[in-house]
N, C-alpha and C positions, 0 to 999 in steps of 0.2 A: 636333370630332366626339366624342361620348361613346361609351364602350364599350358594346356590347350583350352583357351577361352571359348572357342567355338563349340567344342565338345561339352564343356561345362554348361553353356547356355542351352544346348540341345537336350541335355539329359536332365537338367534341374531348373535353371533359371527361366527357361522358356516354356515350361509346362503351364497349362491353363491355371492350375491351382496356385502356383507360385506367382503368376502374373496378377491374379486377383488379390493375393496377400500383399504384394508389393504396392498395388494400387490403393489398397486400404491404408497402408502405412503412409503413403504419400498424401492421401486425402486428409488424414488426421494432422499431419505436419502443416499442410496448407491452412487448415482451420485454426491451428494454434498461431500461425503467423498472422492471420487476419484478425484474431482476437487480441493479439499483442502479448500472448503468453511467452513466446520466443521471438527472437529476431534472427535474421539471416546472418550466419557466421558467428553466432553467439557461443557455440560449443555445447549447446544443450540439445538433448533428444527428447522425444515423447516416448515414455516407457509405458508398455501395457502390463499392468500388474499380473494378469493371468497368463501372459505370454501369447495370447491369441490376438493377432492383428485384425481379425474380423470383428472383434468385440470393441466397438467404438463408444461404449457407454462412458460418459464423463467421469464416473466414479472409478473406472478402470484405468484412466489415463493420468500419468504423473510426469511433470517436467523434471528430468534428471540430467546430470552432467554426462556427456558422452563417454567419458572414461569409466564411469560407474555402470552405465547402461550396457556397454558393450563387453563387459567382463563378468564372468560368473564364477562362483566358487566351484572348484574341481575336487574330485576325489582322487585317491592314489592312482587310479587308472586313467586319469585325465578326462573323465566324463563329468558332466554337470552334476553337482551334488544336490 
């Protein structure tokens, strides 16, 4: 069964809350690009230590490699540990 991207956007990605969270993640990325902490295509992400993209406090932000930032430890039921 193929993914229904239109339905995904309507149900999750297009909700006002998710749009705001995505905008904040993009804003932090642009700030890091402007300050020279990351470069375009470098393979690094801006990691939010507390997992809240709305918290843009500099002490909450860390530059980490994308392979580390996009994977989480899982428990035996495949949930985030």
